[in-house]
MARZADO-543902 format. One line per field, with one value per residue (C-alpha): chain; residue number from 1; z, x, y. Coordinates in Angstrom, 2 decimals, always signed. Layout:
BEGIN
badren = A|... $
marmi = NUM|... $
z = Z|... $
x = X|... $
y = Y|... $
***
This chain:
BEGIN
badren = A|A|A|A|A|A|A|A|A|A|A|A|A|A|A|A|A|A|A|A|A|A|A|A|A|A|A|A|A|A|A|A|A|A|A|A|A|A|A|A|A|A|A|A|A|A|A|A|A|A|A|A|A|A|A|A|A|A|A|A|A|A|A|A|A|A|A|A|A|A|A|A|A|A|A|A|A|A|A|A|A|A|A|A|A|A|A|A|A|A|A|A|A|A|A|A|A|A|A|A|A|A|A|A|A|A|A|A|A|A|A|A|A|A|A|A|A|A|A|A|A|A|A|A|A|A|A|A|A|A|A|A|A|A|A|A|A|A|A|A|A|A|A|A|A|A|A|A|A|A|A|A|A|A|A|A|A|A|A|A|A|A|A|A|A|A|A|A|A|A|A|A|A|A|A|A|A|A|A|A|A|A|A|A|A|A|A|A|A|A|A|A|A|A|A|A|A|A|A|A|A|A|A|A|A|A|A|A|A|A|A|A|A|A|A|A|A|A|A|A|A|A|A|A|A|A|A|A|A|A|A|A|A|A|A|A|A|A|A|A|A|A|A|A|A|A|A|A|A|A|A|A|A|A|A|A|A|A|A|A|A|A|A|A|A|A|A|A|A|A|A|A|A|A|A|A|A|A|A|A|A|A|A|A|A|A|A|A|A|A|A|A|A|A|A|A|A|A|A|A|A|A|A|A|A|A|A|A|A|A|A|A|A|A|A|A|A|A|A|A|A|A|A|A|A|A|A|A|A|A|A|A|A|A|A|A|A|A|A|A|A|A|A|A|A|A|A|A|A|A|A|A|A|A|A|A|A|A|A|A|A|A|A|A|A|A|A|A|A|A|A|A|A|A|A|A|A|A|A|A|A|A|A|A|A|A|A|A|A|A|A|A|A|A|A|A|A|A|A|A|A|A|A|A|A|A|A|A|A|A|A|A|A|A|A|A|A|A|A|A|A|A|A|A|A|A|A|A|A|A|A|A|A|A|A|A|A|A|A|A|A|A|A|A|A|A|A|A|A|A|A|A|A|A|A|A|A|A|A|A|A|A|A|A|A|A|A|A|A|A|A|A|A|A|A|A|A|A|A|A|A|A|A|A|A|A|A|A|A|A|A|A|A|A|A|A|A|A|A|A|A|A|A|A|A|A|A|A|A|A|A|A|A|A|A|A|A|A|A|A|A|A|A|A|A|A|A|A|A|A|A|A|A|A|A|A|A|A|A|A|A|A|A|A|A|A|A|A|A|A|A|A|A|A|A|A|A|A|A|A|A|A|A|A|A|A|A|A|A|A|A $
marmi = 1|2|3|4|5|6|7|8|9|10|11|12|13|14|15|16|17|18|19|20|21|22|23|24|25|26|27|28|29|30|31|32|33|34|35|36|37|38|39|40|41|42|43|44|45|46|47|48|49|50|51|52|53|54|55|56|57|58|59|60|61|62|63|64|65|66|67|68|69|70|71|72|73|74|75|76|77|78|79|80|81|82|83|84|85|86|87|88|89|90|91|92|93|94|95|96|97|98|99|100|101|102|103|104|105|106|107|108|109|110|111|112|113|114|115|116|117|118|119|120|121|122|123|124|125|126|127|128|129|130|131|132|133|134|135|136|137|138|139|140|141|142|143|144|145|146|147|148|149|150|151|152|153|154|155|156|157|158|159|160|161|162|163|164|165|166|167|168|169|170|171|172|173|174|175|176|177|178|179|180|181|182|183|184|185|186|187|188|189|190|191|192|193|194|195|196|197|198|199|200|201|202|203|204|205|206|207|208|209|210|211|212|213|214|215|216|217|218|219|220|221|222|223|224|225|226|227|228|229|230|231|232|233|234|235|236|237|238|239|240|241|242|243|244|245|246|247|248|249|250|251|252|253|254|255|256|257|258|259|260|261|262|263|264|265|266|267|268|269|270|271|272|273|274|275|276|277|278|279|280|281|282|283|284|285|286|287|288|289|290|291|292|293|294|295|296|297|298|299|300|301|302|303|304|305|306|307|308|309|310|311|312|313|314|315|316|317|318|319|320|321|322|323|324|325|326|327|328|329|330|331|332|333|334|335|336|337|338|339|340|341|342|343|344|345|346|347|348|349|350|351|352|353|354|355|356|357|358|359|360|361|362|363|364|365|366|367|368|369|370|371|372|373|374|375|376|377|378|379|380|381|382|383|384|385|386|387|388|389|390|391|392|393|394|395|396|397|398|399|400|401|402|403|404|405|406|407|408|409|410|411|412|413|414|415|416|417|418|419|420|421|422|423|424|425|426|427|428|429|430|431|432|433|434|435|436|437|438|439|440|441|442|443|444|445|446|447|448|449|450|451|452|453|454|455|456|457|458|459|460|461|462|463|464|465|466|467|468|469|470|471|472|473|474|475|476|477|478|479|480|481|482|483|484|485|486|487|488|489|490|491|492|493|494|495|496|497|498|499|500|501|502|503|504|505|506|507|508|509|510|511|512|513|514|515|516|517|518|519|520|521|522|523|524|525|526|527|528|529|530|531|532|533|534|535|536|537|538|539|540|541|542|543|544|545|546|547|548|549|550|551|552|553|554|555|556|557|558|559|560|561|562|563|564|565|566|567|568|569|570|571 $
z = +19.46|+21.13|+24.16|+22.19|+19.95|+23.00|+24.59|+21.46|+21.67|+24.85|+22.85|+21.26|+22.20|+24.27|+27.04|+28.83|+28.24|+31.53|+30.61|+27.03|+28.25|+30.79|+28.17|+25.69|+28.34|+28.90|+25.15|+24.63|+27.52|+26.52|+30.20|+31.49|+33.14|+29.67|+29.38|+32.85|+32.39|+29.19|+28.81|+30.23|+31.65|+35.39|+36.55|+39.32|+41.89|+45.30|+46.49|+43.39|+41.17|+42.68|+41.10|+41.04|+40.31|+37.00|+33.30|+31.32|+31.08|+33.89|+36.20|+38.37|+36.97|+35.84|+32.79|+34.22|+37.16|+34.75|+32.57|+35.60|+36.87|+33.46|+33.08|+36.55|+35.76|+32.53|+34.39|+37.21|+34.73|+33.19|+36.54|+38.27|+35.41|+36.45|+39.98|+41.55|+41.76|+44.77|+45.29|+48.45|+48.00|+50.61|+50.33|+52.54|+53.36|+50.30|+47.99|+45.43|+47.20|+47.89|+44.30|+42.94|+45.12|+43.57|+40.07|+40.51|+41.90|+38.85|+36.43|+38.28|+38.52|+34.84|+34.23|+36.37|+39.42|+42.89|+45.03|+48.81|+49.18|+52.47|+53.15|+54.39|+54.98|+56.31|+56.93|+54.38|+56.84|+57.44|+53.68|+53.71|+56.61|+54.93|+51.71|+53.63|+56.21|+53.47|+51.18|+48.36|+45.20|+45.59|+47.01|+46.03|+48.20|+46.97|+48.78|+48.27|+51.76|+53.16|+49.85|+49.56|+49.14|+45.33|+45.11|+45.13|+44.34|+43.79|+45.42|+44.37|+46.72|+45.82|+47.50|+50.30|+51.46|+50.39|+47.66|+44.25|+43.49|+40.54|+38.47|+39.08|+39.11|+35.76|+34.19|+35.48|+34.20|+30.75|+30.80|+31.95|+29.18|+26.56|+27.50|+25.25|+26.93|+24.79|+26.06|+29.71|+31.03|+33.26|+33.52|+36.80|+38.31|+41.87|+42.46|+42.61|+45.42|+49.05|+51.43|+54.44|+57.62|+61.28|+61.89|+60.04|+62.27|+65.30|+63.62|+62.58|+66.01|+67.76|+65.45|+66.25|+69.99|+69.62|+67.51|+69.07|+72.86|+75.34|+78.90|+80.89|+83.02|+83.95|+81.09|+83.31|+84.28|+80.82|+79.51|+75.74|+73.18|+69.77|+66.48|+63.17|+61.43|+59.61|+58.36|+58.48|+61.87|+63.66|+62.82|+64.55|+66.85|+69.72|+69.85|+69.77|+72.61|+74.81|+74.03|+74.90|+78.36|+78.07|+80.11|+79.64|+75.94|+74.87|+71.24|+69.23|+68.44|+65.60|+63.77|+64.30|+61.63|+58.31|+55.54|+52.29|+52.65|+55.96|+57.15|+60.36|+58.90|+55.97|+55.46|+57.00|+57.45|+60.98|+60.00|+60.29|+63.78|+62.51|+61.77|+65.48|+66.79|+68.01|+69.65|+71.36|+72.64|+74.10|+75.64|+77.59|+79.06|+79.87|+80.93|+78.38|+78.37|+74.67|+71.59|+68.50|+65.05|+61.87|+58.18|+56.05|+55.17|+58.60|+57.83|+59.16|+62.73|+64.38|+68.08|+70.48|+74.01|+76.79|+76.30|+79.00|+79.61|+80.03|+76.72|+74.11|+71.23|+67.97|+67.46|+63.96|+62.25|+63.00|+66.70|+66.99|+65.17|+67.26|+70.47|+69.15|+67.62|+70.66|+73.00|+70.88|+70.53|+74.25|+74.96|+72.48|+74.18|+77.63|+76.30|+74.78|+71.28|+69.56|+67.93|+65.35|+62.58|+63.01|+61.08|+61.11|+58.00|+57.08|+53.99|+52.40|+53.47|+57.08|+59.94|+60.20|+63.92|+62.98|+62.03|+65.54|+67.17|+65.14|+66.06|+69.78|+69.84|+67.47|+64.55|+60.93|+59.60|+55.98|+53.92|+50.84|+48.67|+49.96|+50.44|+52.60|+49.61|+49.75|+53.41|+52.37|+49.72|+52.37|+54.49|+51.59|+50.49|+54.04|+54.81|+56.11|+56.82|+58.88|+61.20|+60.66|+63.91|+62.92|+60.35|+59.73|+57.59|+58.42|+56.90|+60.04|+59.15|+61.26|+61.39|+64.16|+63.04|+59.64|+60.11|+58.14|+55.18|+55.12|+57.61|+60.25|+62.61|+64.74|+65.92|+66.21|+68.35|+70.73|+71.08|+71.54|+74.24|+76.02|+76.04|+77.29|+80.06|+81.06|+81.11|+83.28|+85.70|+85.96|+86.66|+83.27|+79.98|+76.57|+75.59|+78.42|+77.29|+73.83|+75.38|+77.27|+73.93|+72.48|+75.48|+74.71|+70.91|+69.99|+69.21|+65.69|+64.57|+61.27|+59.14|+56.04|+53.40|+50.76|+47.59|+45.83|+42.06|+40.52|+36.97|+33.87|+34.34|+37.97|+36.99|+34.51|+37.15|+39.61|+36.87|+36.24|+39.96|+40.15|+37.03|+38.57|+41.91|+40.02|+37.81|+40.40|+43.83|+46.86|+48.02|+51.60|+53.85|+57.18|+57.33|+56.69|+53.43|+51.42|+51.58|+49.77|+47.05|+46.45|+43.20|+43.19|+39.60|+38.43|+41.26|+42.21|+45.39|+44.98|+47.77|+47.16|+48.94|+47.01|+43.87|+44.21|+42.64|+43.63|+42.10|+44.32|+42.78|+45.95|+45.71|+42.54|+40.53|+41.77|+41.20|+44.61|+45.63|+49.08|+50.31|+53.41|+54.97|+57.02|+60.31|+59.59|+58.19|+55.66|+52.99|+50.68|+47.62|+46.09|+43.94|+45.41|+43.53|+44.48|+44.92|+42.92|+45.17|+45.63|+49.12|+51.02|+54.04|+56.36|+59.24|+61.67|+64.78|+67.97|+71.29|+74.55|+78.20|+79.94|+79.50|+79.86|+77.17|+74.98|+75.24|+74.17|+71.34|+70.05|+69.43|+67.72|+65.53|+64.51|+63.53|+61.55|+59.56|+58.86|+57.55|+55.25|+53.93|+53.18|+51.49|+49.24|+48.44|+49.75|+51.93 $
x = -204.95|-202.17|-200.18|-197.19|-199.42|-201.15|-197.78|-196.51|-199.44|-197.77|-194.69|-196.56|-196.17|-199.38|-197.23|-194.34|-190.72|-190.41|-193.40|-192.22|-188.76|-190.22|-192.49|-189.61|-187.47|-190.22|-190.41|-186.62|-186.07|-189.05|-189.97|-192.75|-194.10|-195.03|-197.90|-199.24|-198.91|-200.98|-203.16|-206.22|-207.48|-207.72|-211.27|-213.44|-213.97|-215.70|-213.03|-212.78|-209.72|-206.69|-203.49|-199.72|-198.02|-196.15|-196.65|-199.44|-203.19|-203.22|-201.16|-201.87|-200.11|-200.54|-202.54|-204.87|-205.61|-206.01|-208.38|-210.49|-210.64|-211.42|-214.26|-215.53|-215.30|-217.24|-219.98|-220.20|-220.45|-223.45|-225.08|-224.65|-225.19|-225.16|-223.88|-220.53|-219.18|-217.00|-214.96|-213.02|-209.75|-207.76|-204.83|-203.14|-199.46|-198.65|-195.80|-196.94|-200.29|-199.61|-198.44|-201.41|-203.74|-202.45|-202.53|-206.20|-206.92|-205.27|-207.46|-210.60|-209.66|-208.65|-212.30|-213.53|-214.36|-213.49|-211.35|-211.07|-207.65|-206.23|-202.76|-201.46|-202.40|-205.90|-208.02|-210.63|-213.56|-212.60|-212.90|-216.35|-217.37|-215.98|-217.98|-221.22|-219.87|-218.63|-221.62|-219.46|-220.79|-218.31|-215.01|-211.89|-209.39|-206.04|-205.48|-204.98|-206.20|-204.02|-202.54|-198.74|-196.50|-196.33|-200.09|-202.09|-205.70|-208.54|-211.97|-214.83|-217.55|-220.83|-222.60|-224.00|-220.46|-220.74|-218.80|-220.41|-222.99|-225.34|-226.32|-223.59|-220.69|-221.59|-222.22|-218.86|-217.05|-218.59|-217.37|-213.90|-213.46|-214.64|-211.81|-208.76|-205.45|-204.86|-208.18|-207.09|-206.79|-203.72|-203.13|-204.84|-205.94|-204.64|-207.08|-209.82|-208.10|-209.11|-206.64|-207.97|-205.92|-206.17|-209.27|-211.28|-209.85|-211.48|-214.90|-214.59|-213.36|-216.24|-218.69|-217.00|-217.40|-221.01|-222.02|-219.90|-219.96|-222.72|-221.40|-218.37|-217.47|-213.89|-212.19|-209.37|-208.44|-208.29|-204.81|-204.75|-202.03|-202.54|-200.66|-201.41|-199.08|-197.42|-200.85|-203.00|-204.69|-201.68|-203.53|-206.83|-207.07|-204.72|-206.34|-209.83|-209.06|-207.71|-210.65|-213.08|-211.52|-209.10|-205.95|-203.67|-202.78|-199.47|-198.47|-196.17|-193.85|-191.93|-195.21|-196.68|-194.24|-196.15|-194.51|-195.71|-193.04|-194.51|-190.98|-191.84|-194.42|-194.74|-198.31|-200.03|-203.27|-204.72|-206.59|-203.23|-201.81|-198.26|-199.17|-199.94|-196.86|-195.08|-198.28|-198.71|-195.11|-195.80|-199.04|-197.09|-194.90|-197.75|-200.23|-202.71|-206.38|-206.85|-204.61|-205.81|-204.27|-205.55|-204.77|-203.02|-206.12|-207.67|-211.00|-210.30|-209.43|-207.98|-208.68|-206.92|-208.14|-207.24|-208.72|-209.74|-206.07|-205.12|-203.26|-203.79|-205.84|-206.83|-210.59|-211.83|-214.01|-217.26|-216.38|-215.51|-218.66|-220.80|-219.58|-219.98|-223.43|-224.86|-223.57|-224.92|-228.38|-228.49|-227.68|-230.32|-232.86|-231.95|-232.39|-235.78|-234.56|-235.74|-239.12|-239.13|-238.03|-234.30|-231.89|-228.34|-226.27|-224.28|-222.98|-223.57|-220.14|-220.54|-221.73|-225.46|-225.31|-226.32|-229.79|-230.03|-228.85|-231.33|-234.19|-233.32|-233.46|-236.38|-234.57|-234.09|-230.83|-230.28|-227.71|-225.82|-222.93|-219.36|-218.12|-219.31|-220.64|-223.68|-224.29|-223.99|-226.63|-228.94|-228.64|-229.43|-232.45|-233.84|-233.54|-236.86|-238.32|-235.78|-232.93|-229.52|-227.88|-224.59|-223.11|-220.16|-218.54|-216.23|-213.16|-212.53|-214.80|-217.49|-219.40|-221.46|-224.30|-224.52|-222.28|-219.65|-220.90|-218.01|-216.31|-214.67|-211.93|-211.94|-215.55|-215.32|-212.18|-213.85|-216.79|-214.56|-212.54|-215.72|-216.92|-213.53|-213.53|-217.11|-216.23|-213.14|-215.17|-217.61|-214.91|-214.77|-212.93|-214.30|-213.67|-215.90|-218.56|-218.39|-218.92|-221.96|-223.40|-222.78|-224.53|-227.50|-227.64|-225.56|-221.87|-220.74|-217.17|-215.57|-212.57|-211.28|-209.23|-207.42|-206.06|-203.68|-203.17|-201.28|-201.19|-203.17|-202.82|-203.88|-206.99|-207.93|-207.36|-209.63|-212.26|-212.05|-212.34|-215.57|-216.88|-216.19|-217.83|-220.84|-221.22|-220.17|-221.29|-220.27|-222.93|-221.69|-219.48|-218.01|-220.45|-223.58|-225.54|-225.63|-229.26|-229.18|-227.06|-227.26|-225.76|-225.59|-224.36|-227.47|-229.54|-231.01|-231.47|-231.76|-233.14|-231.55|-234.07|-237.06|-235.19|-237.02|-235.30|-236.20|-235.18|-233.15|-233.38|-233.16|-229.33|-227.41|-225.62|-222.18|-219.85|-220.50|-221.67|-223.01|-223.61|-225.71|-225.65|-228.40|-226.58|-226.20|-222.67|-222.28|-219.57|-219.18|-216.93|-215.92|-213.09|-211.65|-212.53|-209.26|-206.61|-205.46|-207.17|-210.26|-211.77|-213.63|-215.61|-216.61|-219.06|-220.03|-222.18|-223.23|-224.89|-222.99|-223.95|-220.69|-217.06|-215.99|-218.49|-217.07|-213.57|-214.82|-216.98|-214.19|-212.06|-214.86|-215.81|-212.18|-212.02|-215.21|-213.73|-210.72|-213.05|-214.79|-211.40|-210.55|-213.89|-213.37|-209.84|-208.24|-205.58 $
y = -34.58|-36.58|-35.48|-34.19|-32.07|-30.62|-29.85|-28.07|-25.65|-24.35|-23.28|-20.36|-16.68|-16.92|-18.42|-16.69|-17.70|-19.59|-21.77|-22.36|-23.38|-25.82|-27.44|-27.69|-29.40|-32.01|-32.64|-32.79|-35.21|-37.35|-37.17|-39.46|-36.29|-35.00|-37.49|-36.79|-33.02|-32.86|-35.97|-34.21|-30.92|-30.38|-31.02|-29.58|-32.35|-32.27|-29.86|-27.67|-27.76|-29.40|-30.64|-30.88|-27.56|-27.34|-26.65|-28.30|-28.64|-31.22|-29.05|-26.04|-23.00|-19.39|-20.42|-23.08|-20.74|-17.83|-19.83|-20.85|-17.27|-15.75|-18.25|-17.38|-13.66|-14.15|-16.02|-13.45|-10.59|-12.39|-13.21|-9.86|-7.41|-3.78|-4.55|-3.77|-7.32|-8.18|-11.35|-12.23|-14.15|-16.08|-18.46|-21.02|-21.64|-23.75|-22.95|-20.34|-19.78|-16.09|-15.49|-17.45|-15.35|-12.12|-13.64|-14.58|-11.12|-9.55|-11.53|-10.48|-6.80|-6.83|-7.73|-4.81|-6.96|-5.63|-7.94|-8.21|-9.86|-11.13|-9.73|-13.07|-16.72|-17.26|-20.38|-21.44|-21.07|-17.43|-16.88|-18.53|-16.28|-13.17|-13.71|-13.21|-10.77|-8.41|-9.09|-10.45|-12.08|-14.91|-16.08|-17.99|-19.80|-21.11|-24.42|-28.11|-28.97|-31.79|-33.01|-33.47|-30.37|-30.57|-29.84|-26.65|-25.90|-23.48|-23.49|-21.25|-19.95|-18.29|-15.36|-17.56|-18.36|-22.01|-23.77|-23.75|-26.45|-27.10|-25.28|-22.68|-25.15|-26.71|-23.29|-21.99|-25.08|-24.54|-20.94|-22.03|-24.57|-22.07|-19.68|-19.86|-19.17|-16.08|-14.63|-14.46|-10.90|-10.90|-7.12|-6.33|-3.02|-2.63|+0.24|-2.41|-4.38|-3.88|-5.53|-7.44|-7.86|-8.87|-6.77|-9.44|-12.19|-10.58|-10.41|-14.08|-15.23|-13.43|-15.22|-18.56|-17.94|-16.83|-19.85|-22.58|-22.16|-22.94|-22.95|-21.85|-24.85|-25.78|-23.95|-22.68|-26.27|-27.87|-28.67|-28.17|-28.93|-27.34|-27.56|-25.88|-28.42|-25.48|-24.34|-21.22|-21.57|-20.07|-16.81|-17.65|-20.68|-19.69|-16.25|-17.78|-20.22|-17.43|-15.14|-17.97|-18.32|-21.23|-20.62|-23.63|-23.76|-25.28|-24.84|-27.11|-24.20|-25.89|-26.53|-23.05|-21.79|-21.62|-23.65|-25.18|-27.87|-29.14|-30.02|-31.89|-34.31|-36.72|-35.55|-32.48|-34.43|-34.53|-37.70|-39.49|-40.13|-39.47|-35.84|-35.33|-37.15|-33.99|-32.79|-36.15|-35.97|-32.52|-33.80|-36.43|-33.68|-31.28|-33.99|-32.61|-33.55|-32.89|-32.61|-30.76|-30.38|-28.74|-29.18|-26.51|-24.50|-24.87|-26.48|-30.01|-30.87|-33.95|-34.49|-36.86|-37.49|-39.89|-43.36|-45.84|-46.68|-43.02|-42.93|-40.22|-41.60|-39.92|-40.04|-40.76|-38.17|-39.99|-40.28|-36.58|-35.53|-37.89|-36.23|-32.68|-33.27|-35.08|-32.36|-29.47|-31.02|-31.79|-28.12|-26.96|-29.22|-27.87|-24.33|-25.20|-24.37|-27.58|-27.03|-29.83|-27.49|-28.07|-30.27|-31.56|-32.29|-35.37|-37.20|-40.59|-41.91|-40.78|-43.01|-43.70|-42.91|-39.36|-40.62|-42.09|-38.86|-36.80|-39.12|-38.96|-35.16|-34.70|-33.09|-34.14|-35.59|-34.53|-36.41|-35.25|-36.30|-36.16|-32.61|-29.75|-27.87|-30.17|-29.29|-25.64|-26.32|-27.85|-24.72|-22.39|-24.42|-24.62|-20.90|-19.59|-23.04|-25.00|-24.07|-25.67|-26.76|-28.41|-30.76|-33.00|-35.64|-38.51|-36.84|-34.77|-31.85|-30.20|-26.92|-25.33|-23.08|-21.47|-18.41|-20.34|-22.35|-24.82|-27.08|-24.91|-26.05|-22.89|-23.05|-26.85|-26.60|-24.14|-26.54|-29.62|-27.89|-26.77|-30.40|-31.65|-29.03|-29.90|-33.60|-33.00|-30.88|-33.79|-36.38|-38.08|-37.85|-36.96|-40.59|-41.80|-39.33|-40.92|-44.36|-43.06|-41.90|-45.40|-46.96|-44.75|-45.15|-48.20|-48.45|-47.62|-48.20|-47.25|-48.03|-46.26|-48.08|-46.00|-47.59|-45.15|-45.42|-42.49|-41.09|-41.97|-45.74|-45.42|-43.45|-46.20|-48.89|-47.07|-46.77|-50.52|-51.29|-49.27|-51.01|-54.40|-53.55|-52.23|-55.30|-57.91|-56.69|-58.80|-61.24|-61.45|-59.31|-60.48|-63.38|-61.32|-61.32|-58.10|-56.95|-53.59|-52.02|-48.26|-46.97|-43.19|-43.08|-44.95|-43.40|-46.77|-48.78|-52.56|-54.77|-58.18|-60.43|-59.06|-57.95|-54.64|-51.65|-48.08|-44.78|-42.39|-38.95|-36.84|-36.81|-35.82|-38.50|-39.51|-42.43|-44.03|-47.50|-48.44|-51.99|-52.72|-56.18|-57.82|-57.12|-53.40|-53.31|-50.50|-50.26|-47.26|-47.40|-44.07|-42.71|-39.51|-36.34|-34.65|-37.36|-40.41|-42.93|-45.07|-45.09|-47.80|-46.58|-49.43|-48.97|-51.75|-51.63|-53.41|-52.57|-51.98|-51.57|-50.57|-49.53|-53.17|-54.11|-51.32|-52.80|-56.25|-54.97|-52.74|-55.84|-57.73|-54.75|-54.22|-57.89|-57.47|-54.57|-56.79|-59.50|-56.99|-55.95|-59.59|-60.23|-57.20|-58.46|-55.28|-56.97 $
***
């Protein structure tokens, strides 16, 4: 069936008049958007279902959300026969999120499923926490994380509070795609909705404090600047910081106003320095020690601290997670809590320094595919045998303890501020603490290269790039021979020098390639599961002995990442 034929199906009485009129307008104008709106169906990626809002099978709208929810309802009714099924629903600040949240609730209640629906915007990690706290069978959050304003999305959580993983995800997807649009039950039953308000924030915040703080040193003297970048954490983070004992908290007031248009930034992504520009400006006025920003749904955090020149500098995700993980494990060791049955979680695209940290403190480092759902899966599978300490991934996500089963900015912010306060009380900065860790374990430095290719043609181009890297792997990167190639799609690891190929079946298949060179450089190549881009994660390393050495090695490692970029023809 071609695109036009698929579009004409949306002109039937199954769809409301507003939808039919919008589809007809696309057809009449022969708009290029027609192709992109209907050429495929929205897929579940690492972050669930995410897409541009609008009419069509490849857009997020009443019908694609309804289809996903009806499929989920059908699956839950099979899985939890005879039980009262409960699903918690939260939504972020994005345009239509609140309306989508009620729409999803209506489909569930129309199927006899009880819904716990937040009255207003709430962060994704609070939803994850609430699923377990309220003993729900599952959860849904309406969010597109840090994507541009035209996007929205839909993430599904299971009864452990973590995002769905195999076999549930595949089974749910099969149910979703078997639902015809005229089979969606939209007529909800409000008697089955329980509304959740601020009382749940307090329960969540108390759990964050309990799981994410270790000592009370210098908190009253730490100067903090915080911004929610128009996102959901205006509801939780300032309150949590105050409750944890921090006294000097300056908020970027213009950005504490929730808005799906994100009016003061080009992108609401704390991974990008530009998103924290207003916070950095305020930090210069207040002489802040630490700047923190979160993304729209409040699971990612960006942290800036003063570097060796006294300037505010945004840490990358690996640097932040290195500091937080090292500190936590050091505290656990001091408290005698490490028994050898503990583990930390990481991902295949994250820095290998976490193996070194785990080894130093006598815990295991488990690695999964990209996305926190795989760390959630590790926690569930280890229950009763191993204790999860903390976990993180390079894309500015971290979690402390297992009370939340997804990355959690609130608990991570409390921990980061505790570390910054402790550092200040001991006459150093958090940046200097990071350098001390590198002196102990070796210095790792990372670069991320994003190649954006939009639409159907872009998706095909990304596919061809992966095919080429798979069939013609680089022989040398930055002057060092490639020694190992890991192909997670084929689940193989090839050692070049011996031509020995091993099977890797401990991690599920995924379209990811990793190259290791003889000097320890690591390059991951991966198409994004939620955005029209292909990502190149570069990690290089060296040893250092002092702050002066760090400065020198930083320049040489940056140059090395540049050389890798040139060798991969990404300039």
